[in-house]
N, C-alpha and C positions, 0 to 999 in steps of 0.2 A: 572225592569229586569237588568238595568245597574249596580245596586248595587251588584248583584250576578255575572253577566257575566263579568264585568270590574272593579273588586274591587280595583285594584291599582290606576286606573284613578279616581275612585270615592273617594278614601281615600285622594288623593291630593286635590280634589275639597272640600271635607269635611274640611280639614285643613284650606283652604282659607276661607271657609264659617264661621268657628269658629273664625278665626282672624277678619273677617268682623263684625260679631255680637259683639265680644268683644269690638272692637273699637266703634261701635254704642252705646253700653251700657255705656262705659266710657264717651263718648261725651254727652249722655243724662244726666248723673249726673254732669258732669263738666260744661256744658254750658246752662243748663235749670234748672228750679226749680223742676224738676221731683223728686219724692221720690220713685217711683217704675217703673218697666218696665213690659210690658205685652207681653208674648210669646205665639203665637198661634200654633196649631198643625194640621191644616187642611190637611196637606200632610203626617203626620207621626203618626197617631193614630193606635191603635191595630186593629181597624176596617179595616185598609188598609194594615198594615204590620204585620208580625208575631212578637211575642215577641222577638225572636232571632234577627231578622232584626232591630227592634226598638232599642234593646240594643247596637247593633253594630253602628248604624248610627245616631240615635237621642239622645240617652242618653248622649254621650260625648258633644254634642252641649249644652244640658241643663246644664250639669255640669259646663261648661265653663261660661255660662251666669250667673248662680247662684253665682259662685265663684267671678266673676267680679263685679256683682251688690252688693254683700255683702261687698266686699273690698272697694267699693265706698260708703258704708253706706246705700245702697238702698235695696228695696224689689223686689221679682219676683212673678208675678201672671201668672200662666200657664193655658191656655185654652186647655184642652185635650178632643177632640171630641170622641164620641162613646164609644167603649169598653175600659175599663181601668183596670179591676180587675186582669188580668194576670201580670201586672207590677205595681200594686198599692203600694206594699211594696217599690219598687225601687223609685217610684215617691215620696213617703213620706220621704225617706232617702236622697234624692237629696238636701234637704235644701230649696225646693220651699216654699215660704211663703203663697201662696194661690193657690188652684187648683179648676177649674170649668170645666164643669157643672155637672159632675157625673150623666150622662143620664141614665134614666130608659129604659128598653126594649120597643120597639124593636131596637131603635137606639143605645142604650148603654146596659151595662150588670150589672148595679148597682141595686141589689135587696135586699141586706143585709146592711142596714145603720149602724147597730151596728158593723159589721165587718169593714166597712169603717172608722168609728170613732176610733175603737181600733187601726187600722193600722196607721191612721194619728196622733193619740195621740193628744197632744196639740202643736205639732211642726209645723203643716201645717193647714191653714184655709180651711174649706170645704165651697164651694160656689155653690149653685144650687139645683137641683133635683126635682123641681115642673115640671111635664111633660108638655112640650110645646104644644103638640097637644092634646093628650087624655084628659088632665086635664084643661089646660088654654083655649084652643080653643073650644074643643068639650064638656067639662064638664060644671058643674054649680058651683055656689058659695059653695055649700056644699062639692062637690068633692075637690075643691081647699082648703077649710079649713081642710078637712081630711088629705090631703097630706102634708100640712104645719105642722099640728099637729104631723104627723108621723116623720117628720124631726126634729121638736123641741124636741120630746120625745127622739129620738135617740141621740141627742146632748145636752141633758139637762145638764146644768152646764158648758158647754164648752164656753170658751172665743174666740174660733176660728171657728165661724159659721156665714155664710152669707146665708140666705134663698133667693134663686133666682130661675130663671127658668132653665129648663133642656137644655137650649142653647140660646133661643131668645124669643122675644115677637112678634108673627106674627101680621100683620096688622088686621087680622080678629078676634083677641082676644077680647072678650067682656070686656068692661071697668069694669063691675061688678066683673069679675073674677080677674082682677088686683087688684081692691080695696079689694077684699076678701083676697087675699094673703097678702097684706100690713097690713090690719086691724087685721088679725089673728096673724101675727108676733108681732104687737104692743100689742095686748091683752094678749098674753100668754108668752112673753119673758121679761116681766118687772122685 
């Protein structure tokens, strides 16, 4: 609510936050062996904010991080929870090097992998999309294989693909399903 009700105060805080993150990114590349930075969006996804609010408050932060990391010769991996399709084109053109997890419903809104691939083109790596609960926890090896094959088919020939989970691997995930995901990628992406 403060983003709307106290925009001037929040803009000043946003400027300070951008300066803080830029200094952290610069330090990461200057004083460590890091080759990339990871930026999470647990508080700024389209599942929580409208696209308009995201564009005003989060997009400038990401732009600054990407510009700084690239100036330092580094990469940016962005973890964008939940819904993403309303701002996918903007995410793809920000210069982010990798985006994850491209969640399927109900947590996310990724239902058209061909559209995602076309939007990302070969400029941004796709990471994710095997449903964490429905497929990995509640499904069987056949369901896992089917979902992995769907991802591989949509991104066939892409050099910018990481098959992964739709967010995490819960402790209750059967080992057989994790092995099925890995083995399917190995078998069909050679």
